[in-house]
N, C-alpha and C positions, 0 to 999 in steps of 0.2 A: 542454522542448517536446518532445522525442523521446518520453519517457513517455508524455503524452499521445497524441502520435501513434499510438505501438504498442497503446495503451490504446484507441483511436479501431477500428483494424486490427483487433485482437483480435476486438472487439466484430462487427465486421462480417464476420470470420471465423465466429464463433457464430451470426450472424443466419441467412447462407447455410447451412449444416451444421442450423438447427434446420428452416426452412424444408424444405429438403429430406427430412427426416426426417421429416418432419410431411405433406408433399404425396405421397410415397412411401405412407406408410400408409395414407392417405388411398384413395390410386388401389389399393392393394393389396386393402382389404375391399370397395369399391365396385364392383368387377368381381366380387365373391362372388356376391352378389342379381342382380345384373342378366345372368349365365352361368347363373346357377339356374333365371333367369324363361323364358330361350329352353329349358333342357332340359326344363321341365316339361311342355310340348302334345309334344315329339318321345316322349319315353320313357314316357309313363301317369299322370304326376299320382303318384307314388308317393311317398309320407317316404324311401324308400330312394333316390331322385332324387339329393336332396340328402344326404344322406348320402355317397353316391358324389363329390357334386360338392365335400363337405368332406375325403375321400380325396384324391383330387386334390391339390386345395389344399395341404393337409397335408404331402405329398409334397415337393410342390414348395415348398413354404418352406423343408423341408427340405434339399433340394435349396440354393437359394437362401443359407441359412443355411454348406454343407458351401464354395459357390463361394465364399463372403466368410469363410471360414476359409481355405480354400488360397490364395488371391491375398495372403492378408495375412500369412499364415504362410510363403508359400514364391516371392514376386515381391518384388522391388525396385519403389517406388512408381514410376517411370516406366515399368517392363513392366505393373504394375499399371494404368497409367492405358492404355496401349495396349491390353491387353485389353478392357477395361471399354469405352473408347469403341466399338471393334468391334463387340464385343455392343451397344451401344446403338441401333449402326446398322443391324444386322439386326433388332431389334426394331422398329423405326422402320418398317420394311418391311413385316412382318406386321398395320399397323394397317390397315381397322379391325376392331377384335374382334368383328365377326360371324358367327358360326358355320354351317358348311356345311351346307345342305340332304341334301347325301351321305351322312350319319353317323345320316340318318332308319333308326330301325328296322324292320327286315321282320318280325319275328313269332317269329322262329328264332332270331336272333344270340343271344348274352349283351348282356342289356343295360349290366350294369356297364363290359364291354372297350368296349362303344360310346359310352356317356357317357367315358369315360376319353383315346378316342382322339379323340372331339371339342372335349372343350377343351385337348387339350395341339397339335390343327391353329389352333386360332383363339388362343391368351394363352400359351401354354408359356413361350416367353422373355422375352414380357414381364413378365413373373408370374416368374419365377425373377431378372431383376434387380430387381425390386422388394421382392420377399423377400429380397435379400443385401441391398438398402440400411439396414435399419435396423442388421445389427452392421456394416456395410463402415465405413458413413459415423460410428458410435460409434468405431470402430477408428481412423480416418482424421481424424476430430473430437481425438482423443487424441492423437495425430502432432504434428498442426498446431496445437494447441495444450495444451501439455504442461503437469503441474501441474494438472490442469483432470477433475471428476468428469463420467466418461461416462451415468451412470448416470440422469441425468432426461434425456437423450435418449431414451432405453429407455419413460419413463412420456410423453414427451410424443408417441410414435413410438403409442405405446397412443392415445393422446388422439386424436390422427387417424385410425387406427382408429375407434374411438367412434365418433368427429363420423361417420364414411363409414356406418355401419351406422345410424345414430339416423336420418339424414337419407333414408336410402335411401326405408324406408316409408312418411313424414309429409311428404318433399317430392319428391324424385324419381318415384318412381312412382306417387302420385296425379298429378301433373300433365304427366310427360311419355312419352312411347312408349317400348318397348323400343330401337327404332333411333336414338331420338336422345340417350339416355340413353350406347350403347354409342359414338356420334359423340362427343359431348362428355369421354366419358371417355378416347376416341383422342387430343384433341386436350389434355386433361389431362396425358400422359404423354410427348406431346414436351415440352410445357415441364416437366416432371421431368426427362428426360432431357437437356434443356440444364442446368438443377439438376446434376444429376447429376456432368457431365462436369465443370464449374465445380469440384466440389467436391474431383476429381479431381486437375484442376491445382492446386489451392493446397497439397496435400498434395506436388504434386510440388516445387511452391515451397519450401515448409518443409523439403525432403529436402536442400538445399543448405545448410541452416544445422545447426548445434548443435542438437542437444535435449537439455531437461535431464531426467532419471529421472522418471520417474509414478510421482505418489502420490498418497494418498487421504488427505489430514488430518484430513477432518474425517465422516469418514462409511466408515471401516473397515471389513471385515468381521474377525471376531473368531478367534482360537485357531490359524487355518491362511496358511500364509502362500504365495506363489506358487510356490515348486520343493517342496513339502510338500503333495500333496492326495492324502490317503487316494482308493483306490477304492471304498470304500464310499460316502464321499461325492460322487463323482464320479456313482455305481449311481443316487443318488436326484436328480441333478438330472436324471436320464433319468426314473427313475420315480415321481415326481411329478406333473410332467406329464402324462406318460403317463394318469394316473391324474383328471387332471383333464379331458382329451380326451375320455375313454371316457365321463366322467358328462356332459360337454357332450353329444355326439353320443346319446346314450341318451335326456338329459330332452327331447332335441328330437324324436326318433324317437317319445315318447310323447304329446307334448302334441299335434305334429303331426298324428298318427294318429286323434286324436278326435276334432279339431277339424278343420282344414283345413292345404293345402300350401299356403303362401304364403309369401313373403316377410319378412312383420313377426312370424312364428313362428319361421324362423330366425333372424331378424335380434335377437330379443328375449333367448333364451342366449347368443346367441354376444356381444350387447353385456354381460352380466353378467361373463361366462370373462375380457374385453378389463378392465371395468372392476377386477377384480378385480387385475389383474397391475399397471393404472397403480397403485392404491393401493398394493398391496407392495411397488412398486418404487419409487417414489418416496422414501420414506424408510424404513427400519425400524420408528419408530414407532408406524407404522398399524396394524401387527399383532402387537395384545395376542393372543400364544396362549390364553389361559386364556379369554378372550372370546367368540374365533371358533371353538375345539374347543367351548366350551357352545351357542353358536348353533346348529352344525352338527350335536349330538345334535337340538337341540330342532325343528330342518326336519325332521328324519330321522322322528321322533314327526310331526308336521306331514302329512307326506307320507303316513305309515301309516293317518293318521286318513281322510283324503282317501280314498286310494283304497280302504279299507274300506267306508265308507259310501257311494261310486261303485259299488261292486258289489252294492249290495245291492238286489235286486226291491221297491222300495217305490214307488211314485209321488208319495209324499208328500216323499219328499230327492231333490233337484236340486242336483250338484253344479255351476252354472253355470262358465261359460268363466275368468270372469273368478278364482275360487279356486280353479280347476284348473290357470291356469297363473302365478297368483302362489305355490302350495304349492310345484309344482317349481320353479320357479325360484328359489326361498327356500334349498332344499334343496342347487340349482346353485351358487348365490355363495357361500354359506358353504364347500361342498366347495374350490371355486377358491380362494377365500381362503386355506382353510389351508393347499391344497399349493402354492400361491405365495409364500404367505406362508415358509414352510419352507424353500422353494427361493431366495427371498433372504436367508432368515437364513444360508444355506449357502454365499453367493457367494463368489468367489473374489478373489485379486487382477486389478484392471486386465490385467495384462499376459495371461490368461487370459480374455480376454473371449469370444472368438469361440468358443472351445472351450464354454465356459461356455453359451453361447447355441446352439451346434450339438447339446449333451448336452439342450438344454430342447426345439429343436426335433426332435431325432429323437423322444423320446419322444412326443408331439403326433405325430408324422407313424405311429407305431405304433399308437399309440390308434386315429387313425383307422381306418388295417387292421384292427386287431382288432374294432372296430365293424362294419365295411363288411363284411369279406370270412371274418373267423374266427368271428367270433358267429354268424351264419346258417347257418353251416358246423355249430356244434358242439352249439348252444342251440336247442329249439325253443319257447321263449318268448324274451322281451325281458328276459333274464337278467344281462344288462352295467349295468343300471342298479344290482345291490346288487353284482356284481364291481366295479366302480368306488367303490361306499360301501365295500367290504371292504376294497379295494387302500388306499385314503385312510387309513383307519384304521393299518393294519399297516406302511404307509411312514411317517406319522408317529410311529407308536412306536419305528420304527426308526434316526430320524433325532432323535429324543431318548433313543434307549439309553444314551448314556455318565451319564446324569442322576444322582447318589447321594444326593442329598438327599432330604428328606422331602417337599417338594411333587412332587418329581420321580416318588418311588414313584406318589404318589393320582395325580398326572395319568400314569401310569403305569394304574391303575383304572380310570380316568375312560373312558379308550381301551378296555382292554378290555372293557369296561361295553357299547361304543357296538359293536364286533367282535359281541359275542353277542348285540345287538339288532337287529344288520341280518342277521344271520344267522338267527335264528331267526324273525324275520319275512318275510325272504323265501319259506322255506320254507313258513310260515303263507301266504302270501299265493299261493304257487305253486300250492297244493291247496286252496285255500278254497272254492273251489265243489264238491269232491269229496265232497260231504256231503248229510244230508239230503234222500235219494230222486234226487238227481243226481251222477253221473260223469263225467267223461272218459274216450272210450276212444281218443279218435284226435287230434294234431296234428301241425303242420308247422308250418316257418317259410322262407320264398324271399323274394325280392327283394321282393315283393308285401306282405311281413308277415306276421303271425300266425294260423294259423288251426289252430280247434279244434273239435271235433263231441263233441256232450257229450247222454248220456243220460239220461231222465231217469222217473220215475216205473217203473219196471222191474218193480215189484209189482204194478201196477195196468194189467191190459190194454187196457180203456178210454182211458186217460191214456198210458200209452206211448209214449212219441215221441223222434225224434233230434233237434238241434238244431245248424247251421251258424253260427259264430261269429269273424268275421275284427275282430282287436283287442280292441274294445269292442260291437261292434255284432251283433245276430241276421241272418243271413244267409237264414233260414228255417227251417222244421221241418217236419217229416209224424208224424203216428201212425201205429203199426204196427198197428191194429185195420182188418182188412180195409171195416169201416162205415165207417171215417172217413180213412181212406189215402189218398182222392183228393180229401178236401178241400183250398179254394184257402186255405192259413192262412196267417198272418203278415202282410205288408203288402199281400198282393192276395187278400185277402177279396172277393164279390159287389158290397160298397160302398165297394169300395177304386176307385183312378182307372183301372187296369185291369181290373177287374172290372165296372164302370160302362161304359166304351168295350167290352169285350169283349160285353158283352149288346147293347149296341145293334148293333154292328156284326155279330152273327150274325143278327140278325134281320130285316137290308136285303142279306146278302152271302151266298151260296152256299156259299163258300170264301175263305179269309183269306191273306193274304200278311202276315205278322207278323215284326218284326224286334225283339229283346228287345239292348239294350245290359246286361250283367251277369247272368250264371247265377244267382248263387247256387244255391238246391237245385232249382232247375228246377221250382218252382212254377208257372208263369204255363202251363207245358204242360200242366196239367190242364184248361184251357179247351179246348185244341183238340180240333175233329174231325177225322174222317174225310180230308176234301178240305184241309183247314189245313194251311197250312205256317207251322214254325214256326224260325228264325233267330238263338241266340242268342251274342253274341258277349262273349267272355271273358279279360280281361288277364290272371289267374293260372292257370298249369293246374292247380293244386292243387286249385280249387274244382270244376273237372269230375272230377277224381278222386276226392273227396270225394262230389261228389252223385252221382256211379256207382255207388260204394261203398255208401253208407248210404242213400239212397233211391232209392225208384225213379219219383218222378215221370217223368222221361225215358223210363223203359222201359213207362212203364203206360199213355202217352198216346197219344190214336188220332190224332195228325197228324203229316206225316213232320216232322223235326226234324234242326237241325245246330246243333253248336257250332263256332264262328271262335276259336281261340286267337289272341290280341294284341291290341293296344290296337285296340280299336273306331272311333275317330275315325278312326284312319291305315285300318280297314278297310274302312270304308264310305265314304270319298274314292276309291278305286282299284275300289268296285264301283258298277255303276246297278242299282239295284232300285225298286221300284214298291209299296212298303209301304201297308196301310191301317191299319195299326197298328205306331206305333214307341215302345218303352218304354225310357226312360232310366232307371233304376238300378244307377248304379254306383259303387255304397259305396266305401269303403275307410275301414271301423272308421266313427267318424262323421263323416267328410269327405266331401263331394263333392269328385273333381276337375275346378279351377275351368279346365282348357284345354277340358272337354266344356261349359260355358256360358259362351262367347264368338260373336261374333256368326260368325266362321269358320266358327265348328264349328256352328251353326245351320243357314247357309247348307250343308254339307253336310247334313245331316238333313234338310232340305226338298227336296233333289235325288234325297233315295232315298224320299219322300213320295208318296203320293197326289195330285193336287190336292186332293180330298177324303178325304183320312185324316187320323189322328187321331195327335199325340202325347202320349205317358202321361208327366209328369215325377213320379218321386219325389225329393222335396227334405224329408223327414224328417230333421232335426238338431235336436240340445240345443244345438249354440252358432251355429247358422248361420242367417240369414232371407232364403234366398233369394228368394223371391218378386217382391221388386221388382226384382232383377235380369230376371229371366225375362219381367213386363211387358214393362220396357225393352223388351230383344228381341222379345216381342210385338210389342210398337207399334213397333219399327221396321221389322220383317217383315208388318206388316198384318195378325195372327195374331186369332182371337177366343179368349177364353178364360175357362176357370172352376177355382174352387180346391177339393176337395175333403179333407174331413176326416175320414172315419169314426173308429169309437169302438171301444173294446177289445173283445172279445168273450171270455174264457177258454173257454167250451165248446167252442167252435169253431175255437180257437187264432190270435184273429186279432188285430194289436198296433192299437191308435193311431197313425196315420202321417197325411200331407200328400202331396197331390197336386194337381199342373197338367193340365190334359187343354189342346192348345194347336190350332189347326187352319187352314190356310189360309180353308177354306169357311167365308164367315160364316154359311151357317144351321145347319151340323149341329149346333154345340152350341144351339141353339135349343128342342131336342125337346126333347117331357118329360120321356126318362127324363133326361135332364140335369139339368133346372132343377129336379129332385125330392131331387138328391142332391147340389149343388152350390150357390156361389155364385160372381157376374162376378167376374175379375180386373181390379183396377183400372188403369189405365192410373199409370206413375210415370216422373213427368218429370225430377227431384229426382237419381234413379239413373243413375250413370253406367251409357254404354252398354259394355259390355267386349268387350275386342279381343283377341286373341293378342298387340297390342303392347301393350294398356291395361287392367289391373285395378286396381280401386278395393278390395279385401276387408275394410279395416279399416269399408266401409259398409255392410257386413251382419253384420259379428261382434257376437251378442250378451252381451253382459257379463251 
């Protein structure tokens, strides 16, 4: 009967540890999109907001692993219990995890520092304890259950993380407000704290009994014993995860700058990253090296094709959101499978468990630092995408450097070929547009993305022009020919929403007070008259620098102009304007910042608009249909609305675009001027009313 009783006790202990690991991992990754959603409205909706959040999470993940390694290797179980319980109590005091509004940016402070301070203030200690949970609980599990394998607890941990990420965009975000999400998470952490304390107690009890040496009879790592781990292998524990995280963040930056900055597009790459951990760490049989390296090279080819097609200026070639995301996610998943498969293949004896996980976490944290801080300082493009690919291939070569067989030599040839492929492709894509009458004359990169100035048709005085591009989207163009220099071009031609609205208002008002969210190259100022005043709001200081250096709209205009640097929503909230026209054109590549399209944001706009004033919203996007969202907001605020879709005119330099005009005055848009160029904005009761606490971006994503 005693063995049966011991088996039941063992199963019960295993269940407690398993539930603790799973719940801790779930909370660890659930909190990331929750706090990311809080950060977006405060810091301008840039893709780098999420990159900075990821930097915080990676660094504190490392801190958690270091803490787990320290107390597991330096403290006895009773002391571990005392320290850990004390930290749990302090963490509970920090709840709930709702960021302090005091961290709102003032337009001058470094956004990266402010985001890190905000996250530290609201979640640092709870997150550190959650980060330590997986390695520490596995180490405790090994002590409480000798002769058992802890590796599958790591896979269970990643399964909990994956469930958290998948459930957020499909369950929590579409149904719950941010505050409700944060409150539920805080209650979940309280449950976790109790389970974590129970695990510590079980370890303390097992410490009183004699323990058998730990072995791994069915799944031993090969070649290397616990006492003899070469430095090269330890470095690869760090290097391969570094490459995987660099690629994770690079891919996330790429797809969010071209679609929109929403948790779903943060979560999808992170899910694939975690899924690769789950698969590779469950059992060594899942990582078939030849298969995954082949798929990795195929994924590189797929991304090359998609990038080349999307770069072509051909209206018949449209790379939709589904194709774009699928190609990049295929690349990310195969890259992570190769990196994590090699890391698991090089795993140590279980006695080196916390050291091993600490190395993995260190690599991940430094990968986050590289993408968030170092890459923007040393690269003028999103070059880290190529750096991650090159690093993956080189590190896998080093991980297999001991092979002497014919297959090993062939494998090296394949990997070396991939290096050449990535390097040549990267170089080709970086300079892909500096040909055929078009060349890049300037570019810069900062927290808000990559900005490039192109010069076109310099041999043709009538067509010679400069173009500003942010990510993949044109921000405006200007001809250098004196006869065409003052033409309103790109999205702002006479038949555009802003063009029609300006024409109507200037016929009825001797002077206009105009607000413009998004400077671009300053094209709208060409409509200005001597008594008009135009106030631009621009979050990216580099945009103003380039607009003044390479374009003359701001200096040529007859109107008085100002440029306010900082997030437009925060700036408008602090002001009391009476705009006749408020133009919303805040593009970030092909994305529209979600925080500018919420109920609270529209309340701010209306507070700065005259009762008979007009709002002109530019919503052109390859991947998002924002008209239903704006229609729902118009219905909520009882605004009249019309849609304008002007066509392209190459001679005048105007593009196809989509505009929506809104006004509180129900008569304004009935004028013949508007009826000739537009059609009514239809009410949409099925679309959610977006608020700062609740958005559902999946309902506007065009596949």
